[in-house]
C-alpha positions as CSV (number, residue, x, y, z in Angstrom):
1,X,23.7,-0.1,-19.3
2,X,22.9,-3.1,-17.1
3,X,19.1,-4.5,-17.0
4,X,16.5,-4.3,-19.4
5,X,16.6,-2.0,-22.2
6,X,13.9,0.5,-21.1
7,X,10.7,1.0,-23.1
8,X,11.0,4.7,-22.2
9,X,11.5,7.1,-19.2
10,X,10.8,10.2,-21.3
11,X,10.6,13.5,-19.9
12,X,6.2,13.1,-20.2
13,X,4.6,13.7,-16.9
14,X,2.3,10.6,-17.4
15,X,-0.6,10.4,-16.6
16,X,-0.3,7.3,-14.2
17,X,-2.4,4.4,-13.5
18,X,-1.9,2.0,-11.0
19,X,0.0,-0.7,-12.1
20,X,3.6,1.1,-12.9
21,X,6.8,-0.2,-11.7
22,X,8.1,-3.2,-10.1
23,X,6.2,-6.0,-8.5
24,X,6.8,-5.2,-4.6
25,X,4.5,-6.4,-1.7
26,X,2.2,-4.1,-0.3
27,X,3.4,-2.3,2.9
28,X,1.8,-4.1,5.8
29,X,-0.7,-2.1,8.6
30,X,1.0,-2.5,11.1
31,X,-0.8,-2.8,14.4
32,X,-0.1,-0.9,17.2
33,X,2.3,1.7,15.4
34,X,3.3,5.0,16.1
35,X,3.9,7.5,13.1
36,X,7.2,8.7,13.5
37,X,6.9,11.4,10.8
38,X,4.2,11.3,8.6
39,X,1.4,8.9,8.4
40,X,1.1,6.1,5.8
41,X,-1.5,6.9,3.0
42,X,-4.9,5.5,2.6
43,X,-5.1,2.0,1.8
44,X,-5.0,1.8,-2.4
45,X,-8.5,0.4,-3.1
46,X,-6.4,-0.9,-6.1
47,X,-3.0,-2.6,-6.1
48,X,-0.6,-0.6,-7.7
49,X,1.6,-3.3,-8.7
50,X,0.9,-6.5,-10.8
51,X,1.7,-9.3,-8.8
52,X,2.4,-11.4,-12.0
53,X,5.0,-8.7,-13.4
54,X,9.0,-10.2,-13.2
55,X,11.2,-7.8,-11.5
56,X,13.0,-5.6,-13.9
57,X,9.9,-5.4,-16.4
58,X,6.8,-2.8,-16.5
59,X,6.5,0.3,-17.6
60,X,10.3,2.2,-17.4
61,X,11.5,-0.9,-17.2
62,X,11.5,-2.8,-20.2
63,X,11.3,-6.6,-21.2
64,X,13.1,-9.1,-22.8
65,X,16.5,-10.2,-22.2
66,X,18.8,-8.6,-19.8
67,X,22.1,-7.3,-21.7
68,X,25.3,-7.9,-20.2
69,X,27.4,-4.9,-18.9
70,X,30.4,-3.5,-20.6
71,X,32.8,-1.3,-19.2
72,X,32.9,2.5,-20.6
73,X,34.6,4.9,-20.5
74,X,34.1,6.5,-17.2
75,X,33.5,10.0,-15.6
76,X,35.2,12.7,-17.8
77,X,34.5,11.6,-21.4
78,X,33.2,14.1,-23.6
79,X,29.9,14.6,-24.7
80,X,30.4,15.1,-28.4
81,X,32.2,11.9,-29.1
82,X,29.5,10.9,-31.4
83,X,26.0,12.2,-32.3
84,X,24.2,9.3,-30.6
85,X,26.1,9.8,-27.6
86,X,23.9,8.5,-24.6
87,X,21.4,8.4,-26.8
88,X,19.1,5.0,-26.0
89,X,17.8,6.0,-22.4
90,X,14.5,5.7,-24.0
91,X,12.9,5.4,-27.4
92,X,12.0,8.2,-29.4
93,X,8.9,9.6,-28.6
94,X,6.0,9.7,-31.2
95,X,4.5,13.5,-31.5
96,X,2.2,14.4,-28.2
97,X,4.9,12.0,-26.6
98,X,2.0,9.5,-24.8
99,X,3.3,8.4,-21.4
100,X,4.7,5.0,-21.5
101,X,1.9,2.2,-21.0
102,X,1.4,-0.2,-18.0
103,X,1.4,-3.5,-19.1
104,X,4.5,-5.7,-19.0
105,X,4.0,-6.6,-22.4
106,X,7.1,-5.0,-24.7
107,X,6.5,-1.7,-26.4
108,X,7.0,-1.3,-29.5
109,X,9.4,1.0,-30.7
110,X,8.9,2.9,-33.9
111,X,12.6,4.4,-34.3
112,X,14.1,0.9,-33.9
113,X,11.6,-0.6,-36.6
114,X,12.9,1.9,-38.9
115,X,16.5,2.1,-37.9
116,X,17.3,-1.3,-36.2
117,X,21.1,-0.7,-36.6
118,X,20.9,2.8,-35.0
119,X,18.9,1.5,-32.2
120,X,21.6,-1.1,-31.5
121,X,24.2,1.4,-31.7
122,X,22.4,3.7,-29.0
123,X,21.6,1.1,-26.7
124,X,25.4,-0.2,-27.0
125,X,26.2,3.3,-26.0
126,X,23.9,3.9,-23.3
127,X,25.3,0.7,-21.7
128,X,28.8,1.6,-21.7
129,X,28.3,5.2,-20.4
130,X,25.8,4.0,-17.5
131,X,27.4,4.9,-14.1
132,X,26.5,2.8,-10.9
133,X,24.3,4.6,-8.5
134,X,26.9,5.1,-5.5
135,X,29.8,5.7,-7.8
136,X,27.5,8.7,-9.6
137,X,26.7,10.0,-6.4
138,X,30.4,10.6,-5.8
139,X,31.0,12.1,-8.8
140,X,28.6,14.5,-8.1
141,X,29.8,15.7,-4.8
142,X,33.7,15.4,-6.2
143,X,32.5,17.9,-8.9
144,X,30.9,20.3,-6.6
145,X,34.1,20.3,-4.5
146,X,36.2,21.4,-7.2
147,X,34.3,24.6,-7.9
148,X,35.7,27.4,-6.9
149,X,33.5,28.7,-4.1
150,X,32.2,32.2,-3.8
151,X,32.3,34.1,-0.8
152,X,30.3,36.8,0.9
153,X,31.2,38.3,4.5
154,X,28.3,38.8,6.7
155,X,27.3,40.4,9.8
156,X,26.0,37.9,12.4
157,X,22.6,39.0,12.3
158,X,22.7,37.6,8.6
159,X,24.6,34.6,8.7
160,X,22.3,32.3,10.2
161,X,21.7,29.0,8.0
162,X,25.0,29.9,5.9
163,X,27.9,27.9,5.9
164,X,31.3,28.9,7.1
165,X,34.0,29.5,4.3
166,X,36.9,29.3,6.5
167,X,37.5,28.0,10.4
168,X,36.2,29.9,13.2
169,X,39.3,31.1,15.4
170,X,38.9,32.1,18.2
171,X,40.1,36.0,18.6
172,X,40.4,36.3,22.2
173,X,41.1,33.9,25.0
174,X,37.6,32.3,26.4
175,X,37.1,33.2,29.0
176,X,39.2,36.2,28.9
177,X,39.6,36.8,32.6
178,X,38.9,34.6,35.8
179,X,35.4,35.0,36.0
180,X,33.1,33.8,39.0
181,X,30.9,30.8,38.0
182,X,28.4,31.5,40.8
183,X,26.6,34.4,43.1
184,X,28.6,33.9,46.3
185,X,31.6,35.2,48.0
186,X,35.2,35.0,47.0
187,X,37.6,34.1,49.2
188,X,41.3,33.9,49.9
189,X,43.2,31.4,51.8
190,X,41.5,29.3,54.2
191,X,38.9,30.5,56.7
192,X,37.3,31.7,58.7
193,X,37.7,34.7,56.5
194,X,37.2,38.3,57.2
195,X,34.0,40.3,55.6
196,X,35.5,42.9,53.4
197,X,33.3,45.9,52.0
198,X,33.0,45.6,48.5
199,X,33.4,48.2,45.7
200,X,29.8,49.1,45.8
201,X,30.6,51.3,48.7
202,X,29.4,49.3,51.4
203,X,25.5,48.5,49.9
204,X,26.3,44.8,50.2
205,X,26.3,44.3,46.4
206,X,30.2,43.3,46.3
207,X,32.0,42.9,43.0
208,X,29.6,43.0,40.1
209,X,29.9,41.9,36.4
210,X,31.1,44.4,33.8
211,X,33.2,46.4,36.2
212,X,36.9,46.9,36.2
213,X,39.5,44.9,37.7
214,X,38.6,44.8,41.8
215,X,41.2,45.6,44.2
216,X,43.1,42.3,45.5
217,X,42.2,40.4,48.2
218,X,44.5,39.7,51.4
219,X,44.7,36.4,52.6
220,X,41.6,35.8,54.9
221,X,39.6,37.9,53.4
222,X,36.0,37.3,51.8
223,X,34.0,39.6,49.4
224,X,30.6,39.1,47.6
225,X,30.6,38.7,44.4
226,X,28.1,38.0,41.6
227,X,28.3,35.3,38.4
228,X,30.4,36.3,35.5
229,X,32.4,39.1,37.9
230,X,36.2,39.5,37.4
231,X,38.1,37.1,40.2
232,X,40.3,39.6,42.2
233,X,43.9,39.2,42.3
234,X,44.9,36.2,45.1
235,X,41.5,34.8,45.0
236,X,41.5,31.0,45.7
237,X,37.8,29.9,45.5
238,X,34.1,31.1,45.4
239,X,31.7,29.9,48.1
240,X,28.1,29.6,46.7
241,X,25.7,31.9,48.8
242,X,23.7,28.6,49.8
243,X,27.2,27.2,51.3
244,X,28.0,29.9,53.6
245,X,27.2,31.6,56.6
246,X,28.3,35.5,57.2
247,X,28.2,36.5,60.7
248,X,27.6,39.8,60.4
249,X,27.8,40.8,64.2
250,X,31.7,39.3,64.3
251,X,32.2,40.1,60.6
252,X,33.2,37.1,59.4
253,X,32.5,34.5,56.9
254,X,32.0,30.6,57.8
255,X,31.8,27.6,55.2
256,X,29.2,25.3,55.5
257,X,31.0,22.8,53.2
258,X,34.5,21.8,52.3
259,X,36.3,24.5,50.4
260,X,38.4,23.2,47.0
261,X,41.0,25.6,45.9
262,X,39.8,27.1,42.6
263,X,35.8,25.8,43.1
264,X,33.7,27.7,40.9
265,X,36.3,29.8,38.8
266,X,36.2,30.0,35.7
267,X,39.7,30.3,35.0
268,X,41.0,32.3,32.1
269,X,41.1,30.5,28.4
270,X,38.9,27.4,29.9
271,X,37.2,27.3,26.6
272,X,39.9,28.2,24.4
273,X,42.7,30.4,23.7
274,X,43.1,32.9,21.5
275,X,43.8,31.5,18.1
276,X,42.6,28.2,18.8
277,X,40.2,26.8,15.8
278,X,37.1,26.6,17.1
279,X,35.1,25.1,14.0
280,X,35.8,23.8,10.9
281,X,35.3,25.6,7.3
282,X,31.8,23.9,6.1
283,X,30.1,24.2,9.3
284,X,26.8,25.2,9.0
285,X,26.0,28.6,11.1
286,X,23.1,27.9,13.7
287,X,22.1,30.0,16.5
288,X,24.7,28.2,18.8
289,X,27.5,28.8,16.1
290,X,26.3,32.7,16.0
291,X,26.7,32.7,20.1
292,X,29.8,31.4,20.0
293,X,31.5,33.6,17.3
294,X,30.1,36.5,19.0
295,X,32.1,35.4,22.3
296,X,35.1,34.6,20.5
297,X,34.9,38.5,19.2
298,X,33.9,38.5,15.8
299,X,31.2,41.0,14.1
300,X,30.9,39.1,10.7
301,X,31.6,35.8,9.2
302,X,33.0,35.0,6.2
303,X,30.6,32.3,4.6
304,X,30.2,30.6,1.4
305,X,27.6,32.1,-1.3
306,X,24.8,30.2,-1.5
307,X,24.5,27.8,-5.0
308,X,22.4,29.6,-7.7
309,X,20.2,27.5,-10.1
310,X,18.2,27.8,-13.6
311,X,15.5,25.8,-13.8
312,X,14.3,24.8,-17.8
313,X,11.4,23.1,-18.5
314,X,11.4,21.3,-21.7
315,X,8.4,20.0,-23.5
316,X,5.7,21.3,-25.8
317,X,2.8,18.7,-24.1
318,X,3.0,20.3,-20.6
319,X,0.2,22.6,-19.3
320,X,0.5,25.2,-16.7
321,X,-3.3,25.1,-15.8
322,X,-6.4,23.5,-15.6
323,X,-6.9,19.9,-16.7
324,X,-5.3,17.4,-19.3
325,X,-7.0,17.8,-22.6
326,X,-6.0,16.9,-26.4
327,X,-3.0,14.9,-25.5
328,X,-1.8,17.7,-23.3
329,X,-0.6,16.9,-19.7
330,X,-0.2,19.3,-16.2
331,X,3.5,20.1,-15.9
332,X,4.6,18.4,-12.5
333,X,7.9,19.0,-12.5
334,X,7.8,23.3,-12.8
335,X,6.0,23.8,-9.5
336,X,8.0,21.4,-7.6
337,X,11.5,21.8,-8.9
338,X,12.0,25.2,-7.4
339,X,10.5,24.3,-4.0
340,X,12.2,21.5,-3.5
341,X,15.6,23.1,-4.5
342,X,14.8,25.9,-1.9
343,X,14.5,23.4,0.7
344,X,17.9,22.3,0.2
345,X,19.1,26.4,0.7
346,X,19.7,27.5,-2.9
347,X,18.7,30.4,-4.7
348,X,16.5,29.6,-7.5
349,X,15.5,31.3,-10.6
350,X,11.7,31.2,-11.6
351,X,11.4,28.2,-14.3
352,X,11.7,29.0,-17.6
353,X,9.7,27.0,-19.8
354,X,11.2,26.2,-23.4
355,X,9.2,23.8,-25.0
356,X,10.8,21.7,-27.6
357,X,12.6,24.6,-28.8
358,X,16.4,23.6,-29.6
359,X,18.1,27.1,-30.2
360,X,16.0,28.5,-27.3
361,X,17.6,25.6,-25.3
362,X,21.0,26.6,-26.7
363,X,20.7,29.9,-25.6
364,X,19.6,29.4,-22.3
365,X,22.8,27.2,-21.7
366,X,25.1,29.4,-23.1
367,X,24.0,32.7,-21.3
368,X,23.5,30.9,-17.8
369,X,25.1,32.6,-15.0
370,X,24.0,30.1,-12.6
371,X,25.9,27.4,-11.2
372,X,23.6,25.2,-11.9
373,X,21.1,24.4,-14.7
374,X,18.5,22.0,-14.1
375,X,16.9,20.6,-17.2
376,X,13.8,18.8,-16.7
377,X,12.6,16.0,-20.2
378,X,14.4,15.9,-23.2
379,X,17.5,13.8,-21.8
380,X,16.3,10.5,-24.2
381,X,16.6,9.8,-27.8
382,X,13.4,11.0,-29.1
383,X,12.9,13.0,-32.4
384,X,12.3,16.2,-30.0
385,X,14.8,14.9,-27.1
386,X,17.1,18.0,-27.7
387,X,19.5,17.8,-24.9
388,X,22.2,15.9,-25.9
389,X,22.5,17.4,-29.6
390,X,22.5,20.7,-27.8
391,X,25.4,19.9,-25.6
392,X,27.3,18.0,-28.1
393,X,27.0,21.4,-30.0
394,X,28.3,23.7,-27.4
395,X,31.1,21.0,-26.7
396,X,30.3,20.4,-22.9
397,X,32.0,18.1,-20.8
398,X,30.0,14.9,-19.8
399,X,30.5,13.3,-16.5
400,X,27.5,10.9,-16.3
401,X,25.6,9.7,-19.0
402,X,23.0,7.3,-17.5
403,X,23.2,6.0,-14.1
404,X,22.2,2.5,-13.2
405,X,19.1,3.3,-11.2
406,X,15.6,2.9,-11.3
407,X,13.4,5.3,-12.0
408,X,15.8,7.7,-13.5
409,X,18.5,6.0,-15.4
410,X,18.5,8.7,-18.2
411,X,19.8,11.6,-15.9
412,X,22.8,13.3,-16.9
413,X,25.7,15.6,-15.4
414,X,27.9,17.9,-17.6
415,X,30.2,20.9,-16.8
416,X,28.8,23.1,-19.7
417,X,32.6,24.8,-20.1
418,X,35.7,24.7,-17.9
419,X,35.0,27.5,-15.5
420,X,31.1,27.7,-16.0
421,X,27.7,26.0,-14.5
422,X,27.1,22.4,-14.6
423,X,23.7,20.9,-15.5
424,X,22.0,18.1,-14.5
425,X,19.3,16.5,-16.8
426,X,16.2,15.3,-15.3
427,X,14.2,12.6,-16.8
428,X,10.7,14.4,-17.4
429,X,8.5,11.6,-15.4
430,X,8.1,12.8,-11.9
431,X,9.5,10.4,-9.6
432,X,12.3,9.7,-12.0
433,X,13.1,13.4,-11.8
434,X,13.4,13.0,-7.9
435,X,15.7,10.1,-8.5
436,X,17.8,12.7,-10.3
437,X,17.4,15.1,-8.0
438,X,18.6,12.7,-5.1
439,X,21.2,11.0,-7.2
440,X,22.9,13.9,-9.1
441,X,21.7,17.0,-8.3
442,X,21.8,17.1,-4.1
443,X,25.6,16.0,-4.1
444,X,26.6,18.2,-6.3
445,X,25.0,21.0,-4.5
446,X,26.2,20.1,-1.3
447,X,29.8,20.4,-2.8
448,X,28.8,23.7,-4.4
449,X,27.5,25.2,-0.9
450,X,30.7,24.1,0.9
451,X,29.2,21.4,3.0
452,X,30.7,17.9,3.8
453,X,29.0,15.0,2.3
454,X,26.2,13.6,4.7
455,X,26.7,10.6,6.4
456,X,24.5,7.4,5.5
457,X,22.5,5.6,7.9
458,X,20.8,2.7,7.4
459,X,17.3,1.8,8.8
460,X,15.5,-2.0,9.2
461,X,13.3,-2.5,6.0
462,X,9.7,-4.0,7.4
463,X,8.6,-5.7,4.1
464,X,10.2,-7.2,1.0
465,X,10.9,-5.3,-1.8
466,X,11.7,-6.6,-5.3
467,X,14.6,-5.4,-7.0
468,X,15.8,-4.7,-10.4
469,X,18.1,-7.3,-11.9
470,X,21.1,-5.2,-12.1
471,X,20.3,-1.5,-11.3
472,X,20.0,0.0,-7.8
473,X,16.3,1.2,-6.9
474,X,14.9,4.1,-5.2
475,X,11.7,3.1,-3.2
476,X,9.7,6.0,-1.2
477,X,9.2,4.9,2.3
478,X,8.2,6.2,5.9
479,X,9.9,6.0,9.2
480,X,8.0,3.8,11.7
481,X,8.5,2.7,15.0
482,X,6.9,-0.3,16.2
483,X,4.3,-1.1,18.9
484,X,5.6,-0.6,22.7
485,X,8.5,2.2,21.3
486,X,9.7,-1.1,19.3
487,X,12.5,-0.7,17.2
488,X,12.6,2.2,14.4
489,X,12.0,0.7,10.6
490,X,10.8,1.8,7.5
491,X,8.0,1.0,5.2
492,X,7.4,1.0,1.5
493,X,5.2,3.1,-0.3
494,X,2.8,2.3,-2.9
495,X,3.1,4.1,-6.2
496,X,6.3,4.1,-7.2
497,X,6.5,3.8,-10.8
498,X,8.7,6.8,-12.5
499,X,5.7,8.9,-13.5
500,X,3.9,8.8,-10.0
501,X,4.3,11.3,-7.2
502,X,1.5,10.0,-4.8
503,X,4.3,8.0,-3.1
504,X,6.9,10.2,-2.5
505,X,4.3,12.8,-1.7
506,X,3.4,10.7,1.4
507,X,7.2,9.7,1.6
508,X,9.7,11.0,4.1
509,X,12.6,9.3,2.2
510,X,14.0,6.6,-0.1
511,X,15.1,3.0,0.3
512,X,18.2,2.6,-1.4
513,X,17.4,-1.3,-2.7
514,X,20.2,-3.1,-4.4
515,X,20.1,-5.2,-7.4
516,X,18.1,-8.3,-6.2
517,X,15.8,-6.6,-4.0
518,X,15.6,-7.0,0.0
519,X,14.1,-9.4,2.3
520,X,12.0,-8.1,5.7
521,X,14.0,-7.5,8.3
522,X,16.9,-6.0,5.8
523,X,18.7,-3.0,6.6
524,X,18.5,-0.4,3.9
525,X,20.3,3.2,3.1
526,X,18.0,5.8,3.6
527,X,17.8,9.2,1.7
528,X,16.1,11.7,3.7
529,X,13.8,14.4,1.7
530,X,15.5,17.8,2.4
531,X,12.2,18.9,4.3
532,X,12.9,16.3,6.6
533,X,15.6,17.5,8.1
534,X,15.2,21.1,8.0
535,X,14.4,23.2,10.2
536,X,12.8,27.0,9.9
537,X,16.0,28.9,11.1
538,X,18.2,27.0,8.7
539,X,16.3,28.3,5.6
540,X,17.2,24.7,3.9
541,X,19.6,22.1,4.8
542,X,22.2,23.6,2.4
543,X,22.6,27.1,3.2
């Protein structure tokens, strides 16, 4: 992997202290700036970045000379090519897996001291398999699209928020007959016109919607008509009620404005003809899509089934309740991953806590019937990091083994069997896991859900953000609008170290910072968080 050898983005949910992460200019408090989505977090009493730290150093980044990137075998290489495959994401964790330090000084590596040649080999393997961030996302999206989708036919009242599995094709002409677009008078030929008694038998209601075809009009005749009613044969125009004068004494209708043939008549097939494609497959079923489907003659829609996800939480050091104690820490990912995925519109099982049990992990992976299995932690090379060895045992196909992104570089993507589920292995540090969700899980799930890849967009970054020398950075940001409805921009947030959630909890997106960083005023790509665009009726952005 390019960049410095990391001192550890282990799966531990570290008890973070200010000072982790890269050196980065603090977000300035813009005077007069109106919040666009969410407020800035409260000013930090102590800075969370060390100004003396060199970009690329610090917790999760490592120190020392930058190794040269070497070409790798690329996606599709098999995970069981060697016992050390992908094994240099972080040093082996000592028992209890203490979180990485918050100093720019290099950390000791007990395993490399004991087995220096093994660690060198693992570092070489890691660098050769690291995938560029954009390439990793694109590969995950292609993997999702290549899977055979499961479909489900649903009645209209149950299809909201789903994705069309086939194009929506008109089953009839719309409208299916010539109709009046206004309440008024339908006339034949030039005026003035003779008032004719309507189908209501002289009650003055005229031609009404929902009735059978009315009698043809003779040239020079006029009859009242309601919006949506069928135009009688020979009718040439509709005159709105407010644009006509009826002289009941003479039995004549006079137009108060020029009458143009065809005015205020919706001709048959104006919107579509039977057989026309109205919407492509992959369209999210919105309320408007339901209305169009009903108008086009549908009672049911063929939709893509929601992807199903199993979540496996690894690590003996994790508590589910209470305060951290005796080297044990709270599990932050178990409570977060499920709701995060549901906000994407997928079906998620309750998290299964496997601890550091290799056999339990193997059994869970070989028996899952989900479309995607997500593991938290265990993707590095510590003595109880079992993900890589178990994947090798079961013959999984490794698609991505490490991504050149900070935080989160030890993430991985595999296909467990040729026709079986995928696995996304997330690092155990919370923000690193978020990086894995947005880099690999999100585009994969979009593909499995039958949705097209979202178009990226770019927004100006207000402040300078330091970058890694070689890797992409994902930095939590909030959207802002300048004083006086000035241009939109994003502001980077504090507390963006790999073990921290404080920044992402206040964010509405992550900025994609290229290697080397960005200057203030530079446009950056933005990854929205799933709840930033989800609306109540969609039940998530992928449904």
